[in-house]
C-alpha positions as CSV (number, residue, x, y, z in Angstrom):
1,M,-69.8,26.1,-15.6
2,L,-69.8,22.6,-16.7
3,F,-68.6,21.2,-12.8
4,S,-71.5,23.1,-11.7
5,L,-73.9,21.4,-13.8
6,Q,-72.2,18.1,-12.8
7,V,-72.4,18.9,-9.1
8,L,-76.0,20.1,-9.4
9,F,-76.6,16.5,-11.1
10,Y,-74.8,14.5,-8.4
11,R,-76.9,16.2,-5.7
12,F,-79.9,15.6,-7.4
13,Y,-79.1,12.1,-7.6
14,M,-78.2,11.4,-4.0
15,F,-81.4,13.4,-3.0
16,L,-83.1,10.6,-4.9
17,L,-80.7,8.1,-3.1
18,K,-81.8,9.3,0.4
19,T,-85.4,9.0,-0.4
20,S,-84.9,5.7,-1.4
21,I,-82.7,4.8,1.8
22,R,-85.4,6.1,4.0
23,V,-88.0,3.4,3.2
24,L,-85.2,0.4,3.1
25,P,-85.7,-2.3,5.8
26,F,-82.5,-1.9,7.5
27,R,-82.2,-4.6,9.8
28,E,-80.0,-4.9,12.7
29,P,-78.5,-8.4,14.2
30,R,-79.5,-10.0,17.4
31,L,-76.6,-8.5,19.5
32,F,-74.9,-9.7,22.4
33,T,-73.3,-7.5,24.6
34,G,-70.4,-7.6,27.3
35,A,-67.8,-9.3,28.8
36,D,-67.9,-13.2,27.6
37,S,-70.7,-12.1,25.3
38,A,-69.0,-14.3,22.8
39,L,-69.6,-17.4,24.6
40,A,-73.1,-16.8,25.1
41,L,-73.4,-16.0,21.2
42,C,-72.0,-19.6,20.6
43,D,-74.9,-21.1,23.2
44,A,-77.1,-19.3,21.2
45,L,-76.2,-20.7,17.9
46,A,-76.9,-24.3,19.2
47,T,-80.3,-23.2,20.3
48,D,-81.3,-21.8,16.9
49,G,-80.7,-25.0,15.3
50,T,-77.1,-24.7,13.7
51,R,-75.6,-28.0,13.3
52,R,-72.3,-27.7,10.9
53,L,-70.5,-24.3,11.3
54,M,-67.5,-22.9,9.5
55,I,-65.3,-20.3,11.5
56,V,-63.6,-17.7,9.2
57,T,-60.7,-16.1,10.7
58,D,-57.1,-15.3,10.3
59,A,-54.1,-17.5,11.4
60,V,-52.8,-14.8,14.3
61,L,-56.1,-15.0,16.2
62,V,-55.8,-18.9,16.1
63,K,-52.1,-18.7,16.8
64,I,-52.7,-16.5,19.9
65,G,-55.7,-18.9,21.4
66,L,-58.5,-16.3,20.7
67,V,-60.3,-18.8,18.4
68,E,-60.2,-21.9,20.6
69,P,-62.3,-21.4,23.5
70,L,-65.0,-20.5,21.1
71,R,-64.7,-23.5,19.3
72,Q,-64.5,-25.7,22.4
73,R,-68.0,-23.8,23.3
74,L,-69.7,-24.5,20.1
75,E,-68.6,-28.1,19.9
76,A,-69.7,-28.8,23.3
77,A,-73.1,-27.6,22.2
78,G,-73.3,-30.1,19.9
79,I,-72.0,-27.8,16.5
80,T,-69.4,-29.7,14.2
81,V,-66.9,-26.9,13.9
82,T,-64.3,-26.4,10.9
83,V,-62.0,-23.5,10.6
84,F,-60.9,-21.6,7.8
85,D,-58.0,-19.3,9.0
86,G,-56.7,-18.1,5.5
87,V,-58.0,-14.2,5.7
88,E,-55.5,-11.6,5.4
89,P,-56.1,-7.9,5.3
90,D,-58.0,-6.8,2.2
91,P,-59.3,-9.9,1.4
92,S,-59.1,-10.8,-2.2
93,V,-60.9,-12.6,-5.0
94,A,-58.9,-15.5,-4.6
95,L,-58.9,-15.6,-0.9
96,I,-63.0,-15.5,-1.2
97,E,-63.0,-18.6,-3.4
98,Q,-60.7,-20.7,-1.1
99,G,-62.8,-20.2,1.6
100,L,-66.0,-21.0,-0.5
101,Q,-64.2,-24.4,-1.6
102,Q,-63.6,-25.2,2.2
103,L,-67.4,-24.6,2.8
104,K,-68.5,-26.6,0.0
105,R,-66.0,-29.4,1.4
106,D,-67.3,-29.2,4.8
107,Q,-71.1,-28.8,4.0
108,A,-71.6,-25.9,6.6
109,D,-74.9,-24.6,6.9
110,A,-73.7,-21.3,8.5
111,I,-70.4,-19.1,9.1
112,L,-69.1,-17.5,12.1
113,A,-66.8,-14.7,11.4
114,I,-64.1,-14.1,14.2
115,G,-61.6,-11.2,13.9
116,G,-61.6,-7.5,12.3
117,G,-63.4,-6.2,9.1
118,S,-61.4,-8.4,6.9
119,S,-62.6,-11.6,8.1
120,I,-66.1,-10.3,8.6
121,D,-66.2,-8.8,5.0
122,A,-64.5,-12.3,3.8
123,A,-67.1,-14.3,5.9
124,K,-69.8,-12.1,4.1
125,V,-68.8,-12.4,0.6
126,I,-68.1,-16.3,1.3
127,A,-71.9,-16.6,2.5
128,A,-73.3,-14.8,-0.4
129,R,-71.0,-16.8,-2.8
130,A,-72.6,-20.1,-1.4
131,T,-75.9,-19.3,-2.4
132,N,-75.6,-17.2,-5.5
133,N,-74.1,-18.9,-8.3
134,K,-72.2,-15.9,-9.9
135,A,-68.7,-14.1,-9.9
136,I,-67.9,-11.9,-7.1
137,R,-67.3,-9.1,-9.7
138,K,-70.8,-9.6,-10.6
139,M,-71.8,-8.7,-7.4
140,E,-70.0,-5.2,-7.1
141,G,-72.3,-2.3,-6.4
142,L,-75.8,-2.1,-5.2
143,F,-78.2,-4.7,-4.3
144,R,-76.7,-7.7,-6.6
145,V,-77.0,-10.1,-4.2
146,F,-79.9,-11.8,-5.3
147,R,-80.7,-14.7,-2.9
148,R,-80.4,-14.8,0.8
149,P,-76.4,-15.8,1.9
150,L,-75.8,-18.5,4.3
151,P,-76.8,-17.4,7.8
152,L,-73.7,-15.2,9.3
153,H,-72.9,-14.6,12.7
154,V,-69.9,-12.5,13.7
155,I,-67.6,-11.8,16.4
156,P,-65.5,-8.6,16.1
157,T,-62.2,-8.5,17.7
158,T,-61.5,-4.7,16.9
159,A,-63.6,-1.8,17.5
160,G,-63.3,0.2,14.1
161,T,-65.2,-1.5,11.0
162,G,-68.8,-1.7,12.1
163,S,-69.0,-4.8,9.9
164,E,-70.9,-6.4,12.3
165,V,-73.8,-4.4,11.5
166,T,-73.3,-3.2,7.7
167,I,-74.6,-4.3,4.8
168,A,-71.3,-3.8,3.0
169,A,-68.4,-6.1,2.2
170,V,-64.9,-4.6,0.4
171,V,-63.0,-7.3,-1.6
172,S,-59.7,-6.5,-3.1
173,D,-59.4,-7.0,-7.0
174,P,-55.6,-6.9,-7.5
175,E,-55.8,-7.6,-11.1
176,R,-57.6,-4.3,-11.8
177,Q,-55.8,-2.5,-8.7
178,K,-59.1,-1.9,-7.1
179,K,-61.3,-2.4,-4.0
180,M,-64.7,-3.6,-4.8
181,S,-67.5,-2.6,-2.8
182,I,-70.5,-5.2,-2.4
183,I,-73.4,-3.3,-0.9
184,D,-76.8,-5.3,-0.2
185,L,-79.0,-5.5,2.6
186,K,-78.7,-9.1,2.8
187,L,-75.4,-9.0,3.8
188,A,-76.1,-7.9,7.3
189,P,-75.4,-10.5,10.1
190,V,-77.7,-12.4,11.7
191,T,-76.1,-12.4,15.0
192,A,-73.4,-10.0,16.6
193,C,-71.7,-9.5,19.9
194,L,-69.7,-6.8,21.4
195,D,-67.4,-8.1,23.7
196,G,-64.6,-5.6,24.9
197,K,-62.7,-8.4,26.9
198,L,-61.8,-9.9,23.5
199,M,-60.0,-6.7,22.5
200,A,-57.8,-6.2,25.6
201,G,-54.9,-7.8,23.9
202,L,-55.0,-5.4,20.7
203,P,-51.5,-3.9,19.9
204,P,-51.5,0.0,20.0
205,G,-51.4,0.6,16.4
206,V,-54.4,-1.6,15.8
207,T,-56.0,0.0,18.3
208,A,-55.5,3.5,16.8
209,A,-56.3,2.7,13.5
210,T,-59.2,0.7,13.9
211,G,-60.7,3.6,16.5
212,M,-59.8,6.3,14.0
213,D,-61.7,4.3,11.2
214,A,-64.6,4.5,13.7
215,L,-64.5,8.0,14.1
216,T,-64.1,8.5,10.2
217,H,-67.4,6.7,10.1
218,A,-69.2,8.9,12.4
219,V,-67.9,11.8,11.2
220,E,-68.4,11.3,7.4
221,A,-72.2,9.9,8.1
222,Y,-72.8,13.3,10.1
223,I,-71.3,15.9,7.4
224,S,-73.1,13.6,4.5
225,R,-75.9,15.3,2.9
226,N,-77.6,11.9,3.0
227,A,-77.7,12.5,6.9
228,M,-81.0,12.0,8.5
229,K,-82.4,12.4,12.4
230,R,-82.1,8.6,12.8
231,T,-78.4,8.5,11.4
232,D,-77.5,11.5,13.5
233,V,-78.4,10.5,16.9
234,Y,-75.8,7.2,16.2
235,A,-73.0,9.7,14.6
236,V,-73.0,11.9,17.3
237,E,-73.1,9.4,20.2
238,A,-70.3,7.5,18.6
239,T,-68.2,10.6,18.2
240,R,-68.6,11.5,21.6
241,L,-67.6,7.7,22.7
242,I,-64.3,7.5,20.6
243,M,-63.1,11.0,21.4
244,E,-63.6,10.1,25.2
245,H,-62.6,6.2,25.3
246,L,-60.1,5.9,22.2
247,P,-57.2,7.9,24.3
248,Q,-58.1,6.0,27.5
249,V,-57.5,2.6,25.6
250,M,-54.4,4.0,23.9
251,D,-53.1,5.0,27.3
252,N,-54.3,1.6,29.2
253,G,-55.3,-1.3,26.5
254,N,-56.5,-3.1,29.4
255,N,-59.2,-0.8,30.1
256,I,-62.1,-3.1,29.7
257,E,-65.0,-0.6,30.2
258,S,-63.3,1.5,27.7
259,R,-62.7,-1.1,25.2
260,Q,-66.5,-2.2,25.7
261,Q,-67.4,1.6,24.9
262,M,-65.2,1.6,21.9
263,A,-66.8,-1.6,20.6
264,L,-70.6,0.2,20.9
265,A,-69.1,3.4,19.4
266,S,-67.9,1.0,16.3
267,Y,-71.4,-0.4,16.3
268,K,-73.0,2.9,16.4
269,A,-70.9,4.5,13.8
270,G,-71.6,1.4,11.5
271,I,-75.4,2.2,11.4
272,A,-74.7,5.6,10.7
273,F,-72.8,5.3,7.8
274,T,-74.5,2.3,6.4
275,Q,-77.4,4.6,5.8
276,A,-76.0,8.0,5.5
277,G,-72.9,7.0,3.5
278,V,-69.2,8.1,3.7
279,G,-67.3,10.5,1.7
280,Y,-63.9,11.3,0.2
281,V,-61.9,9.9,3.1
282,H,-63.1,6.4,2.0
283,A,-63.0,7.2,-1.7
284,I,-59.5,7.8,-1.4
285,S,-58.4,5.6,1.3
286,H,-59.7,2.8,-0.5
287,N,-57.5,3.3,-3.6
288,F,-54.7,3.9,-1.2
289,G,-55.1,0.4,-0.2
290,A,-56.0,-1.0,-3.7
291,R,-52.2,0.4,-4.8
292,Y,-50.1,0.3,-1.9
293,H,-52.0,-2.0,0.7
294,T,-52.6,0.8,2.8
295,P,-54.7,-0.8,5.8
296,H,-58.0,0.6,5.6
297,G,-58.3,2.4,9.2
298,L,-54.8,3.7,8.8
299,G,-55.6,5.3,5.4
300,N,-58.8,6.4,6.7
301,A,-56.9,8.2,9.8
302,I,-54.3,9.9,7.6
303,V,-57.0,11.2,4.8
304,L,-59.5,12.4,7.4
305,P,-57.9,15.7,8.8
306,H,-57.2,16.9,5.1
307,V,-60.6,16.0,4.1
308,L,-62.4,18.1,6.6
309,E,-59.9,21.0,6.1
310,F,-61.2,21.0,2.5
311,S,-64.5,20.4,3.3
312,K,-65.5,22.6,6.4
313,T,-66.6,25.9,4.6
314,A,-69.7,23.6,3.7
315,C,-70.2,21.8,7.0
316,A,-68.8,24.0,9.7
317,D,-72.2,24.1,11.3
318,R,-71.9,20.0,11.7
319,L,-68.7,19.7,12.8
320,A,-69.0,22.7,15.1
321,D,-71.7,20.0,16.7
322,L,-69.2,17.3,16.8
323,A,-66.8,19.5,18.5
324,R,-69.2,20.5,21.0
325,V,-70.1,16.6,21.9
326,S,-66.0,16.2,22.2
327,G,-65.8,18.8,24.9
328,L,-64.0,21.4,23.0
329,D,-66.7,24.2,23.2
330,S,-66.2,27.8,24.7
331,A,-68.4,30.7,25.1
332,G,-68.3,32.8,22.4
333,A,-66.8,30.1,19.9
334,S,-68.3,30.5,16.3
335,D,-69.3,27.4,14.1
336,M,-66.2,28.0,12.2
337,E,-63.8,28.4,15.3
338,L,-65.1,24.9,16.6
339,A,-64.9,23.3,13.2
340,E,-61.2,24.1,13.2
341,R,-60.7,23.0,16.7
342,F,-62.5,19.7,15.8
343,I,-59.8,18.9,12.9
344,H,-57.0,20.2,15.2
345,R,-58.0,17.7,17.9
346,I,-58.2,15.0,15.2
347,R,-54.7,15.8,14.2
348,E,-53.7,15.9,17.7
349,M,-55.0,12.5,18.5
350,N,-53.3,11.1,15.2
351,A,-49.8,12.5,16.3
352,Q,-50.4,11.3,19.7
353,F,-51.0,7.6,18.2
354,G,-48.1,7.7,15.8
355,I,-50.2,8.2,12.7
356,P,-48.2,9.7,10.1
357,T,-49.5,13.1,8.6
358,G,-49.3,11.8,5.1
359,L,-48.7,8.6,3.0
360,E,-44.7,7.8,2.3
361,A,-45.8,5.6,-0.3
362,L,-47.7,7.6,-2.5
363,E,-46.2,8.0,-6.1
364,D,-46.6,11.4,-8.1
365,K,-47.3,9.1,-11.2
366,D,-50.3,7.2,-9.7
367,I,-52.0,10.5,-8.5
368,P,-54.0,11.0,-11.6
369,A,-55.5,7.4,-11.6
370,I,-56.1,7.8,-7.8
371,A,-58.1,10.8,-8.4
372,K,-60.1,9.4,-11.1
373,A,-60.7,6.2,-9.4
374,A,-61.8,8.1,-6.0
375,M,-64.1,10.5,-7.7
376,A,-65.9,7.7,-9.7
377,E,-66.4,6.0,-6.4
378,A,-67.6,9.0,-4.5
379,H,-69.5,11.2,-6.5
380,L,-72.3,8.6,-7.4
381,T,-71.9,6.9,-4.2
382,Y,-71.4,9.3,-1.5
383,A,-73.3,12.5,-0.5
384,V,-70.2,14.4,0.3
385,P,-70.8,18.0,1.5
386,R,-68.3,19.8,-1.0
387,Y,-67.4,18.3,-4.6
388,M,-64.0,18.2,-5.8
389,D,-63.2,18.4,-9.8
390,R,-60.4,16.5,-11.3
391,P,-57.7,19.0,-11.1
392,T,-58.7,19.9,-7.5
393,C,-58.7,16.2,-6.5
394,E,-55.4,15.6,-8.1
395,A,-53.8,18.5,-6.2
396,F,-55.5,17.5,-2.9
397,I,-54.3,14.1,-3.2
398,R,-50.9,15.4,-3.9
399,T,-50.8,17.2,-0.5
400,I,-51.4,14.1,1.3
401,K,-47.8,12.7,-0.1
402,L,-45.3,12.4,2.6
403,P,-41.8,13.0,1.7
404,P,-39.4,10.0,1.9
405,Q,-38.1,9.5,5.5
406,P,-34.1,9.6,5.6
407,S,-32.5,6.3,6.8
408,E,-30.8,6.1,9.9
409,D,-27.4,5.8,8.5
410,A,-28.4,9.1,6.2
411,A,-29.8,10.8,9.2
412,R,-26.5,10.0,11.5
413,A,-24.4,11.2,8.8
414,A,-26.4,14.4,8.6
């Protein structure tokens, strides 16, 4: 009875949130698309009046030479450029502060993020800290960035997070073993590009994890109770593109056309979940990342089919829609049959891409805390189609634990 009352409260709260979202002034970035669109974005920054720019990226992209042509293009256009390449996966509070200190020393008036979701999220928070004299923890939650950040421009090099269009940034807080979500309309980038050519060199593992991350965004947005007609259009199209093109880029990483379509799918999925929200997949995956440093896309890929299996009785019709656009329809199939085919196809893709069925790092002693934190994140943030109570959530997370794999020596001995 108590849980039923809680669910009614959550759904009423989410109804109010959805009503508010309908009238919020979401803004999409000025967009450049296609091969070499990153260079066109660099040219546009000079004509827009940027004079001192800090690039936020990671050391790997600098080492492989991806950043240098862009830096040279900017400098040729008369922009003074410095590079902060300290970004690591799951950027931490300390890393953000390091970037902020360099930004101040360099007196940059704008930021260009080059990289995956970690670089873009780090750049968002650095830009916000530059104009808001408040600690990062004070920005956690909804609409707590009071002053407009420095102008932020982004060049994503993965097709997954959708950070180039979202209003959110995720920051790791190691002291609290927590990932903080900072959500504010002001965090939306000013300019972005979708350049599939930059993604041709991505390793298969990164391609798979980021692609499944984008699929998770689209699917969770579509089955959310806060989904709207305008978000449905983006979520359905993103799902269609990913189900068609992700297997193709996994077969041939140099397929630029499919890389470009994956970049577009990630962008569309980003628009969808920015407004409709996500769900338990993200709530649980965030906590796997905070405790075990599980890469976000990988965590989402692992958790996604488990959550859909749990949720399908409450959203079979919506999952059936996604099955149809994925080419899984057949005459006479019921919505539940199609929903199960869609979930099965996701499991097949994970297996094909080398994504495990569970998380080996998951420890039984951590499950109560993970369940508590995941529910706290989900229940007053995401309009999930079916709710879990605490015992259900703990039991559910326990099913995701992957037994330890035997060592090569033990396997040979067996």
